[in-house]
N, C-alpha and C positions, 0 to 999 in steps of 0.2 A: 504494500500500500504506500503510495507516494503522498507526501505532504507538500503544500505550497511553500515556496521559498520566501522566507521573511525578507522584507525590504531592508532590514538592518543587516542581514547577511550580505546582501548585494553591496551595500554601502561599505561594509568592512573589506570586501574584496577590492573595491575600487580604491579605497584608502590605502590598502597595502601596496597597490600598484604605484600610487603617487609617492608613497614613502620610499619605495625601491628606486625611484628616479633620482632621489636626492643622494648624492654621494656623501661620504663622511665630511668632506670639507664644506659643502653647501649646507648640510644639516647642522654642522657646528656654527656656521655663520648665522643661520636663521635662529637657532637656539640662543646664541649670545645676544643677538639683536633684540629679540623679544624680551629676554631677561633684563637687559639694560633699560629698556623702555616700557617695561610692564606697567608701571604706575601710570605713565602718560597715556598708554593705549586704553587701559581700563577707565581712566578718568574721561578720556575722549568719548568712549562708548556711553558711559553713564550720563555725561552732559548732553550728548546728542539726543538721548531718549528723554531724560528728565526735563530738559529745557524746551522740548516740543510742547506747545500748548495743549495738544491733543492727549498728552500723557497725564495731565493733571487729574483726570477722572480715575486713572488706573494705578498710578504710582506716586510715591512720595520720596523725599530724600532719605527716609529711613528704611525703604524697601527696594533696594537696588539688586553644548551637548544635549543631552536628553533631559537632565534635571532642569536646565534653563527653560526648555520648552514647556515642561510641566508647570514651572513657576509662573511663566507668563500666561499660561492657560488658566491657572487658578486665579490670577489677578484679572483675567479678562483683557489682557493687553493685546491690541491689534498687532499683527505681525509686521505691518508697515513701519511701526515704531522701532521694532527690533532691527529691521533691515536698515533703518536710518543710522542706528549705532554701528552696524556692521560696515556700512559705507564709509563712515568717518574713520574707523579703525584701519580699513584697507587703504584708504587714501594716505593716511599718515604713515603707515608701514611701508608703502611704496616709496614715499619720499625718503624715508630713513635708509632703506635698502640701497637705493640708487646713490645716496650720498656716501654710504659705506663702501660700496664697490659697484660702479656703473655696469660693468660687464656681468659679474656673477649675480648682481642684484636682480637682473631681468629673469634669469633662470630660476632663482629662488622664489621670486614673486609669482611666477607662473605656477609653481607647485603650491604656493600659498593660496592662490585663487581657487585651485581645484580642491584643496583641503578645506578651505572655508565654505565652499559650495556644498561639500559633503556634510560639514558640521551644521550648516543651515538646514539641509535636508533632514538631518536627524532631529533638529529642533522642531521643524514643521511636522514630522511624523509623530513625535511625542506630543506636540500641541494638539494635533488631530485626535490621537488616541485618547487623550485626557478629555477632550470636549465630547467625544462619542460616549466614553464611559460615564461622564457626568450627565449627559442627556438621558442615557439609559437609567441612571440612578434616579433622576427626576421623574421619569415615567413610572418607575417602580413605586416611588413615594406617592404619586397620584393614585396609582392602583391600590396601594395600601389604605389610603384615606377613604377611597370609595368602598373597599371591601370591609373596612372597619365599621362603617355605618350602613352596610348593605341592607340590613333588615329594615331600618327606618326608611332608607331611601327607596327600597323596593315597594313599600306600602304607599309612599308618597307618589311615586311614579305610576303605580297601578291606579291610584285615585285620579291622577292627572289624565291618564289615558282613558279611563272610564268616563271622565267628565267630557273629554273631547268626543268620545263615541256617542254619548247621550245627546250632545248638542248637534252632532252630525245627523243622527236619526231624527231628531226634532225638526231640524231645518228641512230635511228631505221630505218628511211627512207633511210639512206645511207648504211645500212647494216653493221654498226659497230659491232665488236665482243662484245658479251655479257659481257666479262670480263672488257671491257673498259668503260661500261656504269656506271655512278655514281649512287649509291643508294641514295634514298631520305634522309636516316638517316645521310649520309655523306655530304649532301649539306648544304649551309648556313642556309636554313630554318630548316632542320632537326636538326642541331647542336643547333640552337636557341630554338627549341621546347623542346629538351631533357633537356636543362639546365635552361631554363626560362619559356617557354610557358606552360610546363606541370603543373606549379604551378597554372595556371588559371583554370585548370580542376581538381585540387586536392580537394577531399571531396565534 
C-alpha cells in the first residue's frame, strides 16, 4: 500500500540539493555573514512587519520554519506581512554579501534565495495546516453546542415546523394566493436548518 508523499519530504529533498551546491568555502562565508549581522537582519524583519500599519491588529512589540508559520497563524497575521519582512531581510543580505565578496556573493545569494523560498514554503504549509485544523476544531465546537442542547432544540424545531405546516394547510384550504404562501426555507425552521441544522448532517 502506497502513501502520498508529504510536501515536507519534497521540500527536504530540494533543500538538500541546495545545501550540496554550497561548497565549504561558500557555506562558511554565508554562515559568518549571517552570524555577524544576525541582530541587524532580525531587527530589519521585525521592523518591517511591526511598522506596517496593517500589523497593528495582529501584532505588538511584545509578540514578535514551521513554528513561525504556526505562530503567525495563531495570531491571524496575513502572510503578506511576513513576506514584507522576508523582502527586507533578503535585500539587506544581498547588499552585505556583495560588499563582502562581489564574485562569491552572487553564488551564495543564489543559494540563499532558493533556501529562503523553501523556508517560506514551509511557513505557508504550516500556516495552512494550522488554519485547517483550527477550522475543523471550530466546526466540532459548533456541533458540540448543538448536540448538547439537542433535546430542547429538537422540540423547538418540531414546534416551528408544525407551526409552518399548520399555516400552510390553513392558507391552502382558504385558497390563499400562491405568492402569499411562505416557503419552508423562509420559515423559522428553514432558517435554523440552513444555518445550524445542516451541520448535523455534514459528512
